[in-house]
N, C-alpha and C positions, 0 to 999 in steps of 0.2 A: 745172295742165295741162302746163306746160312740163316739170315734173319727171317726170310720168308718161310723156310722150313720150320724154324722154331715157332713162329707165329701159327703156322698150320697145325703143328703138334699141340701147342698150348690150347688153341681154340677148338680143335676137332678130334684129336687123337689121344690125348692124355688120359690114362686111367684115373679113376676117382682117387683122390687123396684123402677122402673123408675118414677112412679107417686110421690113417696116420694122425689126423686131427684128434680123433677120439683117444688114440693111444697117448698123445701128448697131454690131453686133459687128465687122463688116468695117472700118468707118470708124475705130473705136477702135484696132484693130490697126494700121491704116495710119498712124495718128498716133502710134504708139509706146507705147500704153498696155498695161501688163500687166492682164489681166482675171482676177481671182482670187476665191476663196471667202473667207468671213469667217475660217474656220479658218486658211487660208494667210496671210491678211493679218496675223494675230496673231503669226505667227512672226517672229523677229528679222530685220530687213532685212540684206542683205549689207553688208560694210564700205564699199563704194562708195556706199551709200545706196539708197533706194528709187526705182525708175523711176516715171514717171506711172502711176497705178493706178486702175482701176475695180473696186470690190468689188460683185459681183452677188449680190443677196439676193432669193430668190423665196419668197413666202409662199403656200403651197398651201392656200388657203381652200377651194377646190373645183376641179373640172375636171382630172382626171388625164390626159385625152386631150391637152389643150393643153400640160400640163406636159411630157409625153413629147415633144411636137413642139418645144417650146422647147429641151429638153435635146438633141435630135438636131441642132438648128442650132448649138448651142454645141460639140458634138463635131466637127461639120464645120468649125468655125472655130478649133478648138483652145483654146476658152475654158473656164475653170474657174469654178464658182459654188457658192452654197449654196442648197439647197432645204429649206424647213421645212414639214413635214407635220403637219396636225392628226390627232387620233385618227380622225376621220371620213374622212380622205383617205389613210391609210396604204396603201402598195403596196410590200411588201417586195421584190418582184422588181425594180421600177423603182428603188427606193432602193439596192439592192445594185449595180445597173448604174451608178448615179451614183457610188457609192463606188469601184467597180472602175475607173472611168474616171479618178478623181482629184479629182472634185468632192466636195461635202459634202452628205449627206442627214441631216437632223436633225429636231427636234421643235418644232412650233408649238403651244405649250401654252396652255391656257385653263381650268385647274382651278378658279380662283376663280369665274368666270362659270358654269361647269358645276355647281359645288356650290350656288351660289345658286339657280339655276333648278330643280335637282333637289329642293331642300329648301324651295322657295317663300319664300326670304328676300329682302326688298326693302330692307333697311337695311345700309349698308356697314359700320357699326360692329359689327353682329351677325355679319356675315360674317368680319370680322377676328378675332373671338373663336374662330372655328373654324379659324384658320390652321394650328395643329398637325396637325389631321386632314387638311386640304387638302394640306399639305406631304407627308404620307404617301401620299396619292393621287398626287401628282406623282412622288414617288420610285418608286412601284410602276409607274406608266405608263412612266416613263423606262426602268426595267429591262426591261419587256416589249418596248419598241421596240429596245433594244440587243440583246436576245436574238434578236429577229427579224432584225435587221440584221446581227448577227454582228460588231459592232465597237462601241467606246466612243464615246459622244457627249460632246463638250466644249463646244459652243456651242448655245444654244437661243434661240427668239424668241417673245415674248409675242404672243398673238392678241388683237385687239380685237373685242369682241362688243357687241351692243346692250344686254345686261345690264350690262356694265361702265359704259356711259354713264349708265344709270339709277342704278347704285349709286355713281357717282363713285369708282370703285375699279378700277384697272387690274391685269391679270393679273401684270404684272412685279413688283408689290409683294410677291408671295410669295417672290421670290428676294432680298429685302432680308435674309433670314435667312442669314447667312454660314455657319452650321453646316449648314444644308440644302444649300447650294451645295457645301461641302467634301465632305459625305457622298455627294453625287451626282456629284462630279467635274466640276462645271460651271465652266469657266474664264471664260465670257463669256455675258451675255445681250445681245441685239443692240441694246437701248436703253440699255446701260450708258454713262454719260457718258465713262468712260475710253476706250471705243471711238469714240463719236461725235465726241469732240474731236479725233480724228486725221484726220477728213475736212474738207477745205475746203468741200465741198458735199455735201448729202444731198438726193437727188431721189427722189420717189415717183411712181409712175404714178397716174393718175386716170381715171374714166370720161369718155367724150366729153361735151362738146366740149373740155374742158380738157386732157386726156391726160397732162400732167405738172405737178408742183409742186416747186419754184418756177419752174424753167425746163426746157426740153427738154434732154436729154443731148447732142443734136447741138450745141446752142448752147454747152454747157459744155466740150466737147472743145477743148483748146488753151488754155482760160482758167483751168482748175483742174487741179491735179496729182493730188489725191486725192479721188475721188468715190465715194460709195455710191449705188447705184441699186437701189431696192426696186421689184419688180414682182410682179404677181398674174396668173396665167394668165387669169383671167376677164376681165381688161381688154384682152386681146390677141386673143381669138377667141370668137365666140359658140358656145354649146353648148346647144341648145334643151332637151334632156332634163335635163341637169345644172342649168341655170339654173332651170328649172321646179321641179325637186326641191328646190333650195335655197330658192326663194321660198316654197314651200309649207311647208317645215320651219320657216322663220323665222316665218311666219304662225301656225303651230300653237304654237310656243314662246311667242310673244307673247301668245296667247290663254290658254295654260295656266299661265304663270308666276305 
């Protein structure tokens, strides 16, 4: 019952947390943090070294309305960030606005889970045998997004789906294929150890009442010099129509897979 109440509150009753998000951006700037995208963070630091930095990564699992509102607050505060869109959340107009501003719009990929659900495969080993075909799907989807965006994508982020948990197989395993990475021009996947090892602290947002894990970014400011903050728009503002659509889609996928 507690889980159902928390889910109801998170999806339909929670007040907007966007003022809190803007306050965080302001506080980080006041404390001297550079706030940048993944792509910008990967560029060589200046000779004098890197300033205290927050890398903002947004996984756009759903809710383009709140995504646009978060982006508008970042523009107002002069903050750069990375937005990773699923195939189901692509909005090329918004994505081009993000790129034109100087932030990063990219791909939140899930071809392994999608392939397994589409072909009703429940065994991780069987899915792995199809990796060559799944890799071709990834390459084709990436090209389509680049064509719509009008620019090259160099970093991508793996999406976590309920099918991945059942398969015990994460989407990022597809990019263990160095030849596929090279062919697609992927410099970094956001769960690459080479990237994560550069952060002193990695924070992800959570549904209420936890809100963050392992600690609040407010508490991290001044204690850690390099922070990655992963956020999902759905955790910051309720959207009745979008949340209902996603919940129904998840139910149908669970019943038909």
